[in-house]
PDB file with SEQRES, HELIX, SHEET and CRYST1 records, atoms N, CA, C and O in Angstrom:
SEQRES   1 A   76  MET THR GLY LYS LYS ASP GLN GLU LEU ALA ARG GLN GLY          
SEQRES   2 A   76  ARG MET VAL ALA ILE VAL ILE ALA VAL THR VAL VAL LEU          
SEQRES   3 A   76  TRP LEU GLY ALA GLN TRP LEU GLY PRO GLN LEU GLY LEU          
SEQRES   4 A   76  THR GLY ASN TYR ALA PHE LEU PHE ASP PHE ALA ALA LEU          
SEQRES   5 A   76  ALA ALA PHE LEU TRP ALA LEU ILE VAL THR TYR GLY LEU          
SEQRES   6 A   76  TRP GLN ARG GLN LYS ALA GLY ARG LYS ASP SER                  
HELIX    1 AA1 GLY A    3  LEU A   37  1                                  35    
HELIX    2 AA2 GLY A   41  ASP A   75  1                                  35    
CRYST1    1.000    1.000    1.000  90.00  90.00  90.00 P 1           1          
ATOM      1  N   MET A   1      -5.742  44.954  30.395  1.00  0.00           N  
ATOM      2  CA  MET A   1      -6.313  44.564  29.129  1.00  0.00           C  
ATOM      3  C   MET A   1      -7.088  43.269  29.290  1.00  0.00           C  
ATOM      4  O   MET A   1      -6.754  42.410  30.106  1.00  0.00           O  
ATOM      5  N   THR A   2      -8.103  43.161  28.510  1.00  0.00           N  
ATOM      6  CA  THR A   2      -8.895  41.932  28.557  1.00  0.00           C  
ATOM      7  C   THR A   2      -8.225  40.856  27.718  1.00  0.00           C  
ATOM      8  O   THR A   2      -7.340  41.139  26.911  1.00  0.00           O  
ATOM      9  N   GLY A   3      -8.654  39.635  27.918  1.00  0.00           N  
ATOM     10  CA  GLY A   3      -8.087  38.522  27.169  1.00  0.00           C  
ATOM     11  C   GLY A   3      -8.315  38.658  25.679  1.00  0.00           C  
ATOM     12  O   GLY A   3      -7.450  38.295  24.882  1.00  0.00           O  
ATOM     13  N   LYS A   4      -9.483  39.183  25.290  1.00  0.00           N  
ATOM     14  CA  LYS A   4      -9.787  39.343  23.862  1.00  0.00           C  
ATOM     15  C   LYS A   4      -8.864  40.374  23.219  1.00  0.00           C  
ATOM     16  O   LYS A   4      -8.383  40.176  22.103  1.00  0.00           O  
ATOM     17  N   LYS A   5      -8.620  41.474  23.925  1.00  0.00           N  
ATOM     18  CA  LYS A   5      -7.716  42.496  23.381  1.00  0.00           C  
ATOM     19  C   LYS A   5      -6.291  41.970  23.292  1.00  0.00           C  
ATOM     20  O   LYS A   5      -5.576  42.255  22.330  1.00  0.00           O  
ATOM     21  N   ASP A   6      -5.880  41.202  24.295  1.00  0.00           N  
ATOM     22  CA  ASP A   6      -4.547  40.593  24.253  1.00  0.00           C  
ATOM     23  C   ASP A   6      -4.410  39.653  23.060  1.00  0.00           C  
ATOM     24  O   ASP A   6      -3.383  39.645  22.381  1.00  0.00           O  
ATOM     25  N   GLN A   7      -5.447  38.866  22.813  1.00  0.00           N  
ATOM     26  CA  GLN A   7      -5.415  37.945  21.678  1.00  0.00           C  
ATOM     27  C   GLN A   7      -5.346  38.695  20.363  1.00  0.00           C  
ATOM     28  O   GLN A   7      -4.637  38.279  19.446  1.00  0.00           O  
ATOM     29  N   GLU A   8      -6.076  39.797  20.262  1.00  0.00           N  
ATOM     30  CA  GLU A   8      -6.049  40.596  19.032  1.00  0.00           C  
ATOM     31  C   GLU A   8      -4.666  41.213  18.811  1.00  0.00           C  
ATOM     32  O   GLU A   8      -4.155  41.207  17.691  1.00  0.00           O  
ATOM     33  N   LEU A   9      -4.066  41.740  19.869  1.00  0.00           N  
ATOM     34  CA  LEU A   9      -2.721  42.292  19.756  1.00  0.00           C  
ATOM     35  C   LEU A   9      -1.715  41.215  19.358  1.00  0.00           C  
ATOM     36  O   LEU A   9      -0.832  41.456  18.534  1.00  0.00           O  
ATOM     37  N   ALA A  10      -1.853  40.031  19.945  1.00  0.00           N  
ATOM     38  CA  ALA A  10      -0.950  38.926  19.621  1.00  0.00           C  
ATOM     39  C   ALA A  10      -1.120  38.497  18.170  1.00  0.00           C  
ATOM     40  O   ALA A  10      -0.138  38.213  17.484  1.00  0.00           O  
ATOM     41  N   ARG A  11      -2.373  38.448  17.699  1.00  0.00           N  
ATOM     42  CA  ARG A  11      -2.634  38.065  16.309  1.00  0.00           C  
ATOM     43  C   ARG A  11      -1.997  39.059  15.343  1.00  0.00           C  
ATOM     44  O   ARG A  11      -1.364  38.664  14.364  1.00  0.00           O  
ATOM     45  N   GLN A  12      -2.165  40.336  15.621  1.00  0.00           N  
ATOM     46  CA  GLN A  12      -1.576  41.354  14.754  1.00  0.00           C  
ATOM     47  C   GLN A  12      -0.051  41.333  14.836  1.00  0.00           C  
ATOM     48  O   GLN A  12       0.627  41.565  13.835  1.00  0.00           O  
ATOM     49  N   GLY A  13       0.488  41.058  16.017  1.00  0.00           N  
ATOM     50  CA  GLY A  13       1.936  40.945  16.156  1.00  0.00           C  
ATOM     51  C   GLY A  13       2.497  39.796  15.341  1.00  0.00           C  
ATOM     52  O   GLY A  13       3.551  39.921  14.718  1.00  0.00           O  
ATOM     53  N   ARG A  14       1.779  38.662  15.348  1.00  0.00           N  
ATOM     54  CA  ARG A  14       2.204  37.519  14.529  1.00  0.00           C  
ATOM     55  C   ARG A  14       2.137  37.857  13.051  1.00  0.00           C  
ATOM     56  O   ARG A  14       3.006  37.454  12.279  1.00  0.00           O  
ATOM     57  N   MET A  15       1.102  38.601  12.648  1.00  0.00           N  
ATOM     58  CA  MET A  15       0.973  38.988  11.246  1.00  0.00           C  
ATOM     59  C   MET A  15       2.153  39.873  10.828  1.00  0.00           C  
ATOM     60  O   MET A  15       2.701  39.700   9.739  1.00  0.00           O  
ATOM     61  N   VAL A  16       2.539  40.808  11.678  1.00  0.00           N  
ATOM     62  CA  VAL A  16       3.684  41.667  11.383  1.00  0.00           C  
ATOM     63  C   VAL A  16       4.954  40.831  11.261  1.00  0.00           C  
ATOM     64  O   VAL A  16       5.757  41.050  10.355  1.00  0.00           O  
ATOM     65  N   ALA A  17       5.136  39.883  12.163  1.00  0.00           N  
ATOM     66  CA  ALA A  17       6.322  39.022  12.110  1.00  0.00           C  
ATOM     67  C   ALA A  17       6.365  38.209  10.826  1.00  0.00           C  
ATOM     68  O   ALA A  17       7.427  38.046  10.226  1.00  0.00           O  
ATOM     69  N   ILE A  18       5.212  37.698  10.404  1.00  0.00           N  
ATOM     70  CA  ILE A  18       5.154  36.922   9.163  1.00  0.00           C  
ATOM     71  C   ILE A  18       5.471  37.804   7.965  1.00  0.00           C  
ATOM     72  O   ILE A  18       6.202  37.387   7.066  1.00  0.00           O  
ATOM     73  N   VAL A  19       4.929  39.022   7.941  1.00  0.00           N  
ATOM     74  CA  VAL A  19       5.207  39.939   6.832  1.00  0.00           C  
ATOM     75  C   VAL A  19       6.696  40.257   6.757  1.00  0.00           C  
ATOM     76  O   VAL A  19       7.266  40.291   5.667  1.00  0.00           O  
ATOM     77  N   ILE A  20       7.325  40.488   7.893  1.00  0.00           N  
ATOM     78  CA  ILE A  20       8.755  40.788   7.913  1.00  0.00           C  
ATOM     79  C   ILE A  20       9.554  39.594   7.401  1.00  0.00           C  
ATOM     80  O   ILE A  20      10.445  39.752   6.566  1.00  0.00           O  
ATOM     81  N   ALA A  21       9.240  38.407   7.897  1.00  0.00           N  
ATOM     82  CA  ALA A  21       9.984  37.210   7.492  1.00  0.00           C  
ATOM     83  C   ALA A  21       9.807  36.916   5.998  1.00  0.00           C  
ATOM     84  O   ALA A  21      10.779  36.619   5.303  1.00  0.00           O  
ATOM     85  N   VAL A  22       8.583  36.999   5.513  1.00  0.00           N  
ATOM     86  CA  VAL A  22       8.332  36.740   4.088  1.00  0.00           C  
ATOM     87  C   VAL A  22       9.007  37.802   3.229  1.00  0.00           C  
ATOM     88  O   VAL A  22       9.552  37.485   2.172  1.00  0.00           O  
ATOM     89  N   THR A  23       8.979  39.045   3.665  1.00  0.00           N  
ATOM     90  CA  THR A  23       9.630  40.114   2.911  1.00  0.00           C  
ATOM     91  C   THR A  23      11.125  39.859   2.786  1.00  0.00           C  
ATOM     92  O   THR A  23      11.693  40.022   1.706  1.00  0.00           O  
ATOM     93  N   VAL A  24      11.760  39.465   3.867  1.00  0.00           N  
ATOM     94  CA  VAL A  24      13.202  39.192   3.835  1.00  0.00           C  
ATOM     95  C   VAL A  24      13.509  38.054   2.871  1.00  0.00           C  
ATOM     96  O   VAL A  24      14.431  38.149   2.060  1.00  0.00           O  
ATOM     97  N   VAL A  25      12.730  36.976   2.964  1.00  0.00           N  
ATOM     98  CA  VAL A  25      12.976  35.822   2.100  1.00  0.00           C  
ATOM     99  C   VAL A  25      12.763  36.189   0.632  1.00  0.00           C  
ATOM    100  O   VAL A  25      13.579  35.838  -0.220  1.00  0.00           O  
ATOM    101  N   LEU A  26      11.672  36.890   0.335  1.00  0.00           N  
ATOM    102  CA  LEU A  26      11.411  37.277  -1.054  1.00  0.00           C  
ATOM    103  C   LEU A  26      12.450  38.260  -1.577  1.00  0.00           C  
ATOM    104  O   LEU A  26      12.875  38.170  -2.729  1.00  0.00           O  
ATOM    105  N   TRP A  27      12.855  39.195  -0.727  1.00  0.00           N  
ATOM    106  CA  TRP A  27      13.852  40.170  -1.160  1.00  0.00           C  
ATOM    107  C   TRP A  27      15.190  39.489  -1.450  1.00  0.00           C  
ATOM    108  O   TRP A  27      15.825  39.760  -2.469  1.00  0.00           O  
ATOM    109  N   LEU A  28      15.613  38.602  -0.546  1.00  0.00           N  
ATOM    110  CA  LEU A  28      16.860  37.876  -0.783  1.00  0.00           C  
ATOM    111  C   LEU A  28      16.766  37.016  -2.039  1.00  0.00           C  
ATOM    112  O   LEU A  28      17.713  36.946  -2.822  1.00  0.00           O  
ATOM    113  N   GLY A  29      15.626  36.364  -2.225  1.00  0.00           N  
ATOM    114  CA  GLY A  29      15.429  35.567  -3.431  1.00  0.00           C  
ATOM    115  C   GLY A  29      15.475  36.414  -4.690  1.00  0.00           C  
ATOM    116  O   GLY A  29      16.059  36.008  -5.695  1.00  0.00           O  
ATOM    117  N   ALA A  30      14.868  37.579  -4.641  1.00  0.00           N  
ATOM    118  CA  ALA A  30      14.883  38.470  -5.799  1.00  0.00           C  
ATOM    119  C   ALA A  30      16.297  38.980  -6.084  1.00  0.00           C  
ATOM    120  O   ALA A  30      16.688  39.118  -7.243  1.00  0.00           O  
ATOM    121  N   GLN A  31      17.058  39.257  -5.031  1.00  0.00           N  
ATOM    122  CA  GLN A  31      18.427  39.727  -5.221  1.00  0.00           C  
ATOM    123  C   GLN A  31      19.310  38.639  -5.836  1.00  0.00           C  
ATOM    124  O   GLN A  31      20.224  38.935  -6.605  1.00  0.00           O  
ATOM    125  N   TRP A  32      19.034  37.402  -5.497  1.00  0.00           N  
ATOM    126  CA  TRP A  32      19.814  36.305  -6.057  1.00  0.00           C  
ATOM    127  C   TRP A  32      19.329  35.951  -7.463  1.00  0.00           C  
ATOM    128  O   TRP A  32      20.135  35.701  -8.360  1.00  0.00           O  
ATOM    129  N   LEU A  33      18.001  35.931  -7.651  1.00  0.00           N  
ATOM    130  CA  LEU A  33      17.427  35.487  -8.916  1.00  0.00           C  
ATOM    131  C   LEU A  33      17.576  36.524 -10.029  1.00  0.00           C  
ATOM    132  O   LEU A  33      17.695  36.163 -11.200  1.00  0.00           O  
ATOM    133  N   GLY A  34      17.570  37.804  -9.671  1.00  0.00           N  
ATOM    134  CA  GLY A  34      17.664  38.863 -10.681  1.00  0.00           C  
ATOM    135  C   GLY A  34      18.852  38.701 -11.616  1.00  0.00           C  
ATOM    136  O   GLY A  34      18.657  38.648 -12.830  1.00  0.00           O  
ATOM    137  N   PRO A  35      20.074  38.621 -11.102  1.00  0.00           N  
ATOM    138  CA  PRO A  35      21.226  38.441 -11.992  1.00  0.00           C  
ATOM    139  C   PRO A  35      21.204  37.102 -12.743  1.00  0.00           C  
ATOM    140  O   PRO A  35      21.702  37.001 -13.864  1.00  0.00           O  
ATOM    141  N   GLN A  36      20.622  36.082 -12.111  1.00  0.00           N  
ATOM    142  CA  GLN A  36      20.547  34.780 -12.776  1.00  0.00           C  
ATOM    143  C   GLN A  36      19.685  34.857 -14.034  1.00  0.00           C  
ATOM    144  O   GLN A  36      19.951  34.174 -15.023  1.00  0.00           O  
ATOM    145  N   LEU A  37      18.656  35.689 -13.986  1.00  0.00           N  
ATOM    146  CA  LEU A  37      17.757  35.854 -15.124  1.00  0.00           C  
ATOM    147  C   LEU A  37      18.193  36.966 -16.063  1.00  0.00           C  
ATOM    148  O   LEU A  37      17.582  37.182 -17.109  1.00  0.00           O  
ATOM    149  N   GLY A  38      19.250  37.671 -15.685  1.00  0.00           N  
ATOM    150  CA  GLY A  38      19.753  38.759 -16.525  1.00  0.00           C  
ATOM    151  C   GLY A  38      18.929  40.035 -16.426  1.00  0.00           C  
ATOM    152  O   GLY A  38      18.918  40.840 -17.357  1.00  0.00           O  
ATOM    153  N   LEU A  39      18.238  40.227 -15.305  1.00  0.00           N  
ATOM    154  CA  LEU A  39      17.441  41.441 -15.123  1.00  0.00           C  
ATOM    155  C   LEU A  39      18.362  42.630 -14.864  1.00  0.00           C  
ATOM    156  O   LEU A  39      19.437  42.484 -14.283  1.00  0.00           O  
ATOM    157  N   THR A  40      17.931  43.788 -15.297  1.00  0.00           N  
ATOM    158  CA  THR A  40      18.735  45.000 -15.109  1.00  0.00           C  
ATOM    159  C   THR A  40      18.645  45.483 -13.666  1.00  0.00           C  
ATOM    160  O   THR A  40      17.842  44.994 -12.872  1.00  0.00           O  
ATOM    161  N   GLY A  41      19.485  46.448 -13.358  1.00  0.00           N  
ATOM    162  CA  GLY A  41      19.508  47.016 -12.009  1.00  0.00           C  
ATOM    163  C   GLY A  41      18.223  47.720 -11.639  1.00  0.00           C  
ATOM    164  O   GLY A  41      17.926  47.886 -10.456  1.00  0.00           O  
ATOM    165  N   ASN A  42      17.455  48.138 -12.631  1.00  0.00           N  
ATOM    166  CA  ASN A  42      16.173  48.795 -12.341  1.00  0.00           C  
ATOM    167  C   ASN A  42      15.240  47.862 -11.575  1.00  0.00           C  
ATOM    168  O   ASN A  42      14.489  48.304 -10.705  1.00  0.00           O  
ATOM    169  N   TYR A  43      15.289  46.587 -11.894  1.00  0.00           N  
ATOM    170  CA  TYR A  43      14.448  45.631 -11.183  1.00  0.00           C  
ATOM    171  C   TYR A  43      14.921  45.450  -9.745  1.00  0.00           C  
ATOM    172  O   TYR A  43      14.110  45.225  -8.846  1.00  0.00           O  
ATOM    173  N   ALA A  44      16.212  45.547  -9.528  1.00  0.00           N  
ATOM    174  CA  ALA A  44      16.730  45.462  -8.157  1.00  0.00           C  
ATOM    175  C   ALA A  44      16.168  46.605  -7.320  1.00  0.00           C  
ATOM    176  O   ALA A  44      15.780  46.403  -6.169  1.00  0.00           O  
ATOM    177  N   PHE A  45      16.124  47.810  -7.897  1.00  0.00           N  
ATOM    178  CA  PHE A  45      15.541  48.945  -7.176  1.00  0.00           C  
ATOM    179  C   PHE A  45      14.057  48.728  -6.927  1.00  0.00           C  
ATOM    180  O   PHE A  45      13.547  49.102  -5.871  1.00  0.00           O  
ATOM    181  N   LEU A  46      13.364  48.135  -7.874  1.00  0.00           N  
ATOM    182  CA  LEU A  46      11.950  47.849  -7.696  1.00  0.00           C  
ATOM    183  C   LEU A  46      11.741  46.894  -6.517  1.00  0.00           C  
ATOM    184  O   LEU A  46      10.867  47.118  -5.680  1.00  0.00           O  
ATOM    185  N   PHE A  47      12.545  45.831  -6.455  1.00  0.00           N  
ATOM    186  CA  PHE A  47      12.455  44.894  -5.334  1.00  0.00           C  
ATOM    187  C   PHE A  47      12.819  45.582  -4.024  1.00  0.00           C  
ATOM    188  O   PHE A  47      12.190  45.337  -2.995  1.00  0.00           O  
ATOM    189  N   ASP A  48      13.832  46.442  -4.062  1.00  0.00           N  
ATOM    190  CA  ASP A  48      14.242  47.159  -2.854  1.00  0.00           C  
ATOM    191  C   ASP A  48      13.120  48.060  -2.335  1.00  0.00           C  
ATOM    192  O   ASP A  48      12.840  48.085  -1.137  1.00  0.00           O  
ATOM    193  N   PHE A  49      12.491  48.787  -3.231  1.00  0.00           N  
ATOM    194  CA  PHE A  49      11.417  49.688  -2.808  1.00  0.00           C  
ATOM    195  C   PHE A  49      10.198  48.918  -2.305  1.00  0.00           C  
ATOM    196  O   PHE A  49       9.526  49.360  -1.373  1.00  0.00           O  
ATOM    197  N   ALA A  50       9.912  47.775  -2.912  1.00  0.00           N  
ATOM    198  CA  ALA A  50       8.805  46.949  -2.430  1.00  0.00           C  
ATOM    199  C   ALA A  50       9.107  46.439  -1.014  1.00  0.00           C  
ATOM    200  O   ALA A  50       8.228  46.437  -0.153  1.00  0.00           O  
ATOM    201  N   ALA A  51      10.341  46.013  -0.782  1.00  0.00           N  
ATOM    202  CA  ALA A  51      10.724  45.551   0.553  1.00  0.00           C  
ATOM    203  C   ALA A  51      10.667  46.703   1.560  1.00  0.00           C  
ATOM    204  O   ALA A  51      10.196  46.522   2.683  1.00  0.00           O  
ATOM    205  N   LEU A  52      11.141  47.871   1.167  1.00  0.00           N  
ATOM    206  CA  LEU A  52      11.075  49.026   2.065  1.00  0.00           C  
ATOM    207  C   LEU A  52       9.633  49.374   2.410  1.00  0.00           C  
ATOM    208  O   LEU A  52       9.337  49.729   3.551  1.00  0.00           O  
ATOM    209  N   ALA A  53       8.737  49.277   1.437  1.00  0.00           N  
ATOM    210  CA  ALA A  53       7.324  49.565   1.701  1.00  0.00           C  
ATOM    211  C   ALA A  53       6.759  48.568   2.712  1.00  0.00           C  
ATOM    212  O   ALA A  53       6.015  48.953   3.614  1.00  0.00           O  
ATOM    213  N   ALA A  54       7.108  47.296   2.565  1.00  0.00           N  
ATOM    214  CA  ALA A  54       6.629  46.279   3.513  1.00  0.00           C  
ATOM    215  C   ALA A  54       7.195  46.528   4.907  1.00  0.00           C  
ATOM    216  O   ALA A  54       6.478  46.397   5.899  1.00  0.00           O  
ATOM    217  N   PHE A  55       8.476  46.885   4.989  1.00  0.00           N  
ATOM    218  CA  PHE A  55       9.083  47.166   6.287  1.00  0.00           C  
ATOM    219  C   PHE A  55       8.481  48.420   6.916  1.00  0.00           C  
ATOM    220  O   PHE A  55       8.280  48.465   8.130  1.00  0.00           O  
ATOM    221  N   LEU A  56       8.194  49.427   6.115  1.00  0.00           N  
ATOM    222  CA  LEU A  56       7.564  50.642   6.636  1.00  0.00           C  
ATOM    223  C   LEU A  56       6.173  50.321   7.179  1.00  0.00           C  
ATOM    224  O   LEU A  56       5.798  50.796   8.251  1.00  0.00           O  
ATOM    225  N   TRP A  57       5.414  49.520   6.445  1.00  0.00           N  
ATOM    226  CA  TRP A  57       4.092  49.107   6.924  1.00  0.00           C  
ATOM    227  C   TRP A  57       4.222  48.380   8.258  1.00  0.00           C  
ATOM    228  O   TRP A  57       3.467  48.650   9.192  1.00  0.00           O  
ATOM    229  N   ALA A  58       5.174  47.462   8.347  1.00  0.00           N  
ATOM    230  CA  ALA A  58       5.380  46.693   9.578  1.00  0.00           C  
ATOM    231  C   ALA A  58       5.757  47.617  10.734  1.00  0.00           C  
ATOM    232  O   ALA A  58       5.299  47.422  11.859  1.00  0.00           O  
ATOM    233  N   LEU A  59       6.581  48.613  10.463  1.00  0.00           N  
ATOM    234  CA  LEU A  59       6.975  49.563  11.503  1.00  0.00           C  
ATOM    235  C   LEU A  59       5.782  50.366  11.995  1.00  0.00           C  
ATOM    236  O   LEU A  59       5.623  50.569  13.199  1.00  0.00           O  
ATOM    237  N   ILE A  60       4.952  50.818  11.083  1.00  0.00           N  
ATOM    238  CA  ILE A  60       3.774  51.611  11.455  1.00  0.00           C  
ATOM    239  C   ILE A  60       2.788  50.767  12.266  1.00  0.00           C  
ATOM    240  O   ILE A  60       2.259  51.227  13.278  1.00  0.00           O  
ATOM    241  N   VAL A  61       2.545  49.545  11.823  1.00  0.00           N  
ATOM    242  CA  VAL A  61       1.622  48.672  12.549  1.00  0.00           C  
ATOM    243  C   VAL A  61       2.185  48.327  13.929  1.00  0.00           C  
ATOM    244  O   VAL A  61       1.446  48.294  14.913  1.00  0.00           O  
ATOM    245  N   THR A  62       3.493  48.070  13.998  1.00  0.00           N  
ATOM    246  CA  THR A  62       4.119  47.757  15.286  1.00  0.00           C  
ATOM    247  C   THR A  62       4.015  48.938  16.245  1.00  0.00           C  
ATOM    248  O   THR A  62       3.753  48.748  17.432  1.00  0.00           O  
ATOM    249  N   TYR A  63       4.215  50.143  15.747  1.00  0.00           N  
ATOM    250  CA  TYR A  63       4.076  51.331  16.586  1.00  0.00           C  
ATOM    251  C   TYR A  63       2.643  51.448  17.104  1.00  0.00           C  
ATOM    252  O   TYR A  63       2.427  51.762  18.274  1.00  0.00           O  
ATOM    253  N   GLY A  64       1.664  51.195  16.231  1.00  0.00           N  
ATOM    254  CA  GLY A  64       0.269  51.236  16.658  1.00  0.00           C  
ATOM    255  C   GLY A  64      -0.035  50.192  17.718  1.00  0.00           C  
ATOM    256  O   GLY A  64      -0.762  50.467  18.672  1.00  0.00           O  
ATOM    257  N   LEU A  65       0.512  49.001  17.559  1.00  0.00           N  
ATOM    258  CA  LEU A  65       0.327  47.954  18.567  1.00  0.00           C  
ATOM    259  C   LEU A  65       0.932  48.362  19.898  1.00  0.00           C  
ATOM    260  O   LEU A  65       0.339  48.145  20.955  1.00  0.00           O  
ATOM    261  N   TRP A  66       2.099  48.946  19.839  1.00  0.00           N  
ATOM    262  CA  TRP A  66       2.775  49.392  21.059  1.00  0.00           C  
ATOM    263  C   TRP A  66       1.934  50.459  21.770  1.00  0.00           C  
ATOM    264  O   TRP A  66       1.779  50.418  22.990  1.00  0.00           O  
ATOM    265  N   GLN A  67       1.397  51.403  21.009  1.00  0.00           N  
ATOM    266  CA  GLN A  67       0.585  52.463  21.603  1.00  0.00           C  
ATOM    267  C   GLN A  67      -0.695  51.899  22.217  1.00  0.00           C  
ATOM    268  O   GLN A  67      -1.110  52.320  23.297  1.00  0.00           O  
ATOM    269  N   ARG A  68      -1.319  50.941  21.520  1.00  0.00           N  
ATOM    270  CA  ARG A  68      -2.535  50.339  22.060  1.00  0.00           C  
ATOM    271  C   ARG A  68      -2.235  49.544  23.327  1.00  0.00           C  
ATOM    272  O   ARG A  68      -3.043  49.523  24.256  1.00  0.00           O  
ATOM    273  N   GLN A  69      -1.078  48.893  23.363  1.00  0.00           N  
ATOM    274  CA  GLN A  69      -0.712  48.133  24.554  1.00  0.00           C  
ATOM    275  C   GLN A  69      -0.449  49.078  25.725  1.00  0.00           C  
ATOM    276  O   GLN A  69      -0.850  48.804  26.856  1.00  0.00           O  
ATOM    277  N   LYS A  70       0.228  50.193  25.441  1.00  0.00           N  
ATOM    278  CA  LYS A  70       0.475  51.189  26.507  1.00  0.00           C  
ATOM    279  C   LYS A  70      -0.831  51.751  27.031  1.00  0.00           C  
ATOM    280  O   LYS A  70      -0.993  51.915  28.240  1.00  0.00           O  
ATOM    281  N   ALA A  71      -1.770  52.050  26.133  1.00  0.00           N  
ATOM    282  CA  ALA A  71      -3.052  52.607  26.541  1.00  0.00           C  
ATOM    283  C   ALA A  71      -3.832  51.587  27.361  1.00  0.00           C  
ATOM    284  O   ALA A  71      -4.537  51.959  28.299  1.00  0.00           O  
ATOM    285  N   GLY A  72      -3.715  50.311  27.021  1.00  0.00           N  
ATOM    286  CA  GLY A  72      -4.394  49.266  27.777  1.00  0.00           C  
ATOM    287  C   GLY A  72      -3.864  49.131  29.184  1.00  0.00           C  
ATOM    288  O   GLY A  72      -4.617  48.840  30.113  1.00  0.00           O  
ATOM    289  N   ARG A  73      -2.573  49.341  29.345  1.00  0.00           N  
ATOM    290  CA  ARG A  73      -1.974  49.253  30.694  1.00  0.00           C  
ATOM    291  C   ARG A  73      -2.437  50.406  31.577  1.00  0.00           C  
ATOM    292  O   ARG A  73      -2.635  50.232  32.779  1.00  0.00           O  
ATOM    293  N   LYS A  74      -2.608  51.581  30.980  1.00  0.00           N  
ATOM    294  CA  LYS A  74      -3.040  52.737  31.766  1.00  0.00           C  
ATOM    295  C   LYS A  74      -4.484  52.559  32.246  1.00  0.00           C  
ATOM    296  O   LYS A  74      -4.849  53.014  33.330  1.00  0.00           O  
ATOM    297  N   ASP A  75      -5.298  51.889  31.421  1.00  0.00           N  
ATOM    298  CA  ASP A  75      -6.702  51.666  31.788  1.00  0.00           C  
ATOM    299  C   ASP A  75      -6.840  50.669  32.920  1.00  0.00           C  
ATOM    300  O   ASP A  75      -7.836  50.697  33.643  1.00  0.00           O  
ATOM    301  N   SER A  76      -5.869  49.789  33.092  1.00  0.00           N  
ATOM    302  CA  SER A  76      -5.961  48.739  34.118  1.00  0.00           C  
ATOM    303  C   SER A  76      -5.786  49.278  35.503  1.00  0.00           C  
ATOM    304  O   SER A  76      -5.837  48.520  36.471  1.00  0.00           O  
TER     305      SER A  76                                                      
END                                                                             
C-alpha cells in the first residue's frame, strides 16, 4: 500500500473509533439522564436503537477497511 492509502485507512479508522467512543458516552449518559428527567421506557429504546445503528455503521465501515487493507497487501 502507498503512504496515501495508509493515511486514508488510518483516518477512517480513527473516525470509527471516535464514533464508537462518542456513542458509548452518549448512550450511557442517556441511560442515566432518562430516569432523572422522568422519561418513559420508550425513550430508552429509542436511545438503544440509535446506539445500535451507530455500532452497526462502525462495524460495516470497519469491515470495509479490513477488506481494503487485505486487498492492498495482495497488490504489494
